[in-house]
VEXTILUM-137380 format. One record per residue (C-alpha): residue number from 1; x, y, z. Coordinates in pm, whole numbers. Each point is the difference from the previous one (the first is absolute). Example, Ala and Ser with C-alpha at 12.3 -4.5 7.8 and 13.67 -1.06 7.14 Angstrom:
2
NODE  pos  X  Y  Z
NODE  1  1230  -450  780
NODE  2  137  344  -66
END
This chain:
162
NODE  pos  X  Y  Z
NODE  1  16070  22036  11591
NODE  2  280  299  11
NODE  3  -114  345  5
NODE  4  108  177  -321
NODE  5  39  357  41
NODE  6  -127  208  -268
NODE  7  47  379  -49
NODE  8  -178  188  292
NODE  9  -103  -335  185
NODE  10  281  79  288
NODE  11  -220  344  75
NODE  12  -355  -190  -15
NODE  13  -75  32  378
NODE  14  109  354  0
NODE  15  -194  98  -295
NODE  16  -329  -183  154
NODE  17  52  182  305
NODE  18  78  350  -151
NODE  19  -310  -30  -240
NODE  20  -226  -85  309
NODE  21  143  264  230
NODE  22  -41  262  -267
NODE  23  -370  -101  -85
NODE  24  -88  -33  363
NODE  25  131  351  47
NODE  26  -191  144  -309
NODE  27  -307  -184  120
NODE  28  23  127  366
NODE  29  53  396  -124
NODE  30  -289  -27  -206
NODE  31  -239  -167  257
NODE  32  137  213  316
NODE  33  -304  188  -3
NODE  34  -227  -276  65
NODE  35  91  -7  397
NODE  36  177  -346  16
NODE  37  352  -113  29
NODE  38  198  -244  -215
NODE  39  -68  -285  238
NODE  40  -360  88  25
NODE  41  -34  -17  -351
NODE  42  156  -300  -51
NODE  43  -224  -153  271
NODE  44  -296  132  -159
NODE  45  83  -146  -329
NODE  46  43  -349  132
NODE  47  -335  58  208
NODE  48  -209  93  -287
NODE  49  155  -270  -228
NODE  50  -59  -276  269
NODE  51  -291  101  208
NODE  52  -18  -196  348
NODE  53  387  -76  -1
NODE  54  80  -81  344
NODE  55  236  243  201
NODE  56  278  -249  20
NODE  57  -14  -79  -361
NODE  58  -4  370  -64
NODE  59  335  54  200
NODE  60  164  -288  -211
NODE  61  -116  146  -346
NODE  62  133  336  103
NODE  63  316  -164  138
NODE  64  -44  217  327
NODE  65  -37  -87  368
NODE  66  -332  -107  115
NODE  67  3  279  272
NODE  68  73  270  -280
NODE  69  -265  -126  -186
NODE  70  -233  16  309
NODE  71  89  350  57
NODE  72  -41  91  -377
NODE  73  -342  -152  5
NODE  74  -100  191  319
NODE  75  97  331  -182
NODE  76  -182  -89  -323
NODE  77  -293  -138  190
NODE  78  -34  320  186
NODE  79  6  187  -331
NODE  80  -273  -202  -130
NODE  81  200  -157  -261
NODE  82  -33  -357  116
NODE  83  -189  -234  233
NODE  84  76  -291  244
NODE  85  -236  -302  8
NODE  86  16  -306  211
NODE  87  46  -296  -243
NODE  88  -303  -211  -2
NODE  89  181  -343  77
NODE  90  245  127  231
NODE  91  -53  277  208
NODE  92  336  74  121
NODE  93  97  110  -379
NODE  94  -69  355  -102
NODE  95  -97  15  -384
NODE  96  58  341  -167
NODE  97  -249  154  -247
NODE  98  14  331  -218
NODE  99  -267  267  85
NODE  100  -201  179  -298
NODE  101  269  257  95
NODE  102  301  -205  -75
NODE  103  -193  -141  -316
NODE  104  -45  343  -148
NODE  105  371  109  59
NODE  106  100  -328  -139
NODE  107  -157  70  -323
NODE  108  184  329  -13
NODE  109  333  -169  87
NODE  110  -31  -218  -266
NODE  111  -19  290  -237
NODE  112  328  164  142
NODE  113  165  -336  -31
NODE  114  -78  -24  -366
NODE  115  129  358  -41
NODE  116  317  -94  193
NODE  117  42  -339  -228
NODE  118  -61  193  -339
NODE  119  270  248  98
NODE  120  244  -282  97
NODE  121  -74  -182  -321
NODE  122  11  315  -230
NODE  123  224  -96  -320
NODE  124  -65  -370  46
NODE  125  -162  -155  -309
NODE  126  -308  -243  99
NODE  127  211  -286  -76
NODE  128  287  116  227
NODE  129  -252  62  300
NODE  130  -162  -342  -67
NODE  131  366  -157  23
NODE  132  41  206  323
NODE  133  -303  -142  166
NODE  134  43  -319  -104
NODE  135  365  12  100
NODE  136  -81  129  338
NODE  137  -279  -261  55
NODE  138  256  -272  -84
NODE  139  245  112  262
NODE  140  -269  16  262
NODE  141  -113  -360  -83
NODE  142  359  -125  11
NODE  143  90  177  326
NODE  144  -359  -73  183
NODE  145  -24  -242  279
NODE  146  -331  -148  -136
NODE  147  -139  -235  264
NODE  148  -223  -161  -263
NODE  149  271  -95  -206
NODE  150  154  -153  274
NODE  151  -315  -204  75
NODE  152  -18  -82  -357
NODE  153  359  -158  -12
NODE  154  -61  -189  325
NODE  155  -305  -146  -147
NODE  156  157  -77  -319
NODE  157  294  -160  211
NODE  158  -232  -199  214
NODE  159  -198  -141  -325
NODE  160  323  -118  -162
NODE  161  127  -164  289
NODE  162  -299  -223  56
END
């Protein structure tokens, strides 16, 4: 299907990047007094949302090298933000959990993030906000490499071939 260019879509990538960058900068400015770097905040949020995530998977999620994640985890563990545990089924795998200190900070961070989101969405109607979120979700879904979807398509092809 040919791409239909409508007004503004040629700048879509730039707009999304700029919006994310500006929101991140605003958030970092507000959260700077809590003693964590931007990379540490990203890691803490991931660990809080996915308690027990494997260290290797965390590197994938954060899109950084495993050695960088290891160093980041070292600093955060020293600061009392997270703890490493051996996986019950594979002792070579290290899983990462938030500490009570991290959980408390996460609650504060959610409030700060909400303030930044509200500021970013100022002047938009509720319908426009819903449309923006819906559109961004669709964009993410369209561009995600979903392994589950791939498996479903493979299974569907195999069942029709039989």
